[in-house]
N, C-alpha and C positions, 0 to 999 in steps of 0.2 A: 487591515493589518499593516503596520509600517514595514518597509522593505529596506534593508541595509544598502549602502552604495555599492555599485557593481564592482568597484575596485577591491572591496573587502570579501567578495564571494570566493569560497574555496571549494566549490562544488566539484570541479574536475579533480583536484588533489584528493578529495575524500572519496570520490568515485573510483579513482585508481586504486586506492587502499582497499576498498570493498571488493573490487574485481580481483585484485591479487589474493585476497583472503579466500575468495570462492575458488580461484584456480588452484591454490595450494591444497585445498581439500577436495577438489574435483566435484564441486557442487554447483547446481544451477539455480537461478532466481528469476523472479519477475520484477521488472523495474517500471513503476508507474511514473511517467514523465510529464512534466509541465511543458506545454508548447512554448511558453515564453522563455523558459530556460534552454530548451532545445534550439530555439531561434537565436538566442544570445551566444551559445557555444555549439556550433554544428558538429563538433568532434565527439560529443558525448554519446549520442545514440549509436553511431557506427562502432564506437568502442564496445558498447554493450552487446550489440548484435554479433560482432566479429568474435566475441568470446562465447557465443552460443546461448546467450540468455534471451529471455522474452522481453519485448517492449510493450507496454500498455499505456493507456491514457489517464492522466490526472487532470484533464482539462487544459485550458490555455493560461488563464490569468490568475488562478487560485482564488477567484471569487466564489463565494459559497453558492451552491445550487439554489438555495432559498432566496438569493439576491438576483437570480437570473430569470428572464422570461423564457418560455419554451424555445423561441427562436434564437435567443442569445446562447442558450445551452447547446442547441444544434450547431450554431456557428462555431462555438468553441471546440466542440468535438471535431468538426470538419477541418478547422484550421490546424489543430494539433495532428490529426491524421495526415493531412497534406504534408506537413513538415516532416513527419516521421517517414512517410513513403519516399519523399524526395531525398532524404538523407540516407536511408537504409534499404529501400526497396520493399520494406515490410510494413504492413498496416497493423494497428493495434486491434486486438479482439477482446480486451478486458478494460474495465474502467473502475477507478476509485475516486470518489468525490472529495474535494478539499474539505478538511476538518469534518469528515463523516456527515456532510450536510445533505445527503440524499436520504429520504425516508418515505413512508407511506403517504405522508402529507403532500409530497410533491411527486406522486407516483407517475405523473405524465412523463417524467424523465426516463423511466424504464421503457416506455413505449418508443421513445426517440432512440434509445440505445439499440433496441431491436431493429428499428427501421434503418439505422446506420450500420447494421451488420455485426453488432457486438454479440458475443456469446456468453459473457459473464460479467457480473458486477461484484465488487468487493467493498461496498460502502456502508453496509448496515452493521455497524459495530454494536454489539449487545451490551452497552454500558449506559449508565445514567448520565444525564446532562449533555454528553457529546454524541450520543447515538440513540439506539433503540433498546432501552434496558430490558424490555420484555420480548425482544426479538430472539430468533433462533441462534443457538451457539454453534450450530453445524450447518453445512451447505445444504441447499435445497433448490428446487425449481420454482421460479416465480410463477404466479398465476395472474389473471387480470390483464392489465396493460402491458406487463412484462412477460407474458406467457412464453415459455421456452427458454428464457434467460436463466442461467444459474446464478444464484446468490451465494457468495463464499465469504462469510464473516471472519474477522481475525479471531485468534484464540483469546479466551478469557478464562479466569479461574473462579469457580463458584465458591462463595463463602457466606457466612452469616450476615455480612455487610452488603451482600449483593455480588455481582460479577466484578472481578478485579482485572485491571488492564495489564496482564502479564505478557501478552503477545507482542508488545512493542511500546515505543515511546519511553516516557519516564518510568513506567511500571516495569518494563523489561529490565531496566538497570537497577531499580529500587528493591523489588521483592526478592526473597531468597532464591538462589539458583536452584535449590532442590525443589522449590515450589513450581518453578517453570518446568523442570524435567518431569515431575510427577503429573503435571497437567498435560504435557505432550503425550505421555504414556497413557493417561486416561482416555484422551481422544483416540489414540491409535488402537487401544484395546477394543473400542467400539467401532473400529474401521472408519474413523473420520480423520481427515487431515488437520493437523495443528498449524494454522497459518500465522506466521510471525512477520513482523514488518519493522523497517528501519529507515531513518532519515540519514542522509549523508553527514549531517552535523553530529550524529551520535558516535561517530568514530573520530571526532575532532574536539576533544574536551577543552582545548585552548582557543577555539574559534570565536568569532565575534558574537555578541548577544544583542538582540533587540531590546530597547527600553520599553518593557511591557509592565502592566499592572502585576502585582505580586502573584495572584492566582494563575494568570495566563503565563507568567514567567516560569512558575513551577511546572505547569502542564507541558510547556514547550521544552524546558531544559532539565527539570527535575534536579537531581544531584550533579548533573553534568559529568558523570564519570564516563570513561571510554567503554563502549559496548563491545569492543573487539575481543577481549579475553573470553567473554561469555559466548560470543558467536563462534569462536574457534573451538571451544569445548563442545558446543552443540553440533557443529559440523563433524566433529570426531565421533559423536555418539549416534547421530541419526542421519537418515537419508533425506535429501531435499530435492524436489523437482519444481518446475514452473507451474503456475496456475493453469495455463493453457494445456499443459500435459495432463493435468488432473481432469480437466473438462473433456479432453480427447478420450481418456480412459472411460469416463462415465458415459460418454456418447456411444462408445463401442459396446458397453455393457447393457445399455438400455434397449 
């Protein structure tokens, strides 16, 4: 995937906007961080940790897990962890694969996550094309190579067309707000967390865009509206905690 020149990056500005929004509503979040971004701007991870949020790993290079060997995957985990520990004194316990590229087909990655001390993964998006469309919509304990690891998929909305990506990305901004709220409440009625996700660019509707093919451009940017108003309203309506806090609760209950 092409990368814009670093002088056009607005990650810190957008991160500050997200942190201010969370602080305004006294909400906590999990930040999946790329090692390469952390390395480029060492102020980001300390900003997040000092505000009481969780840092987790998004790998180092944003290369898909399907393009990595097991050793390369392990190296990326270790490098990102090293950077985060050096900058914050905290290590990541959660992982999310770039572009949802971890699946049962590369299940060896789950074993490596366990070996490296990770407690949960949040990569198995139950969507067609970009994830595991037949996968679970709710959190569960992995078996086999990832035994003991929690899998925490993002929220989706069931429909006659299949699962819809209401939990984040373009779908979070595109689908009706009432649909997102009703899905959150449906998850909660069954005592499941509704996991939402956000990219920094989604609070920056005037930011730079990559020159991508039409379909990838829509998936990446959608209508490119600002997600901030929806986030503010959700923060007013619902309680939010970090994924690590969820796993801690499940561990105590088991």
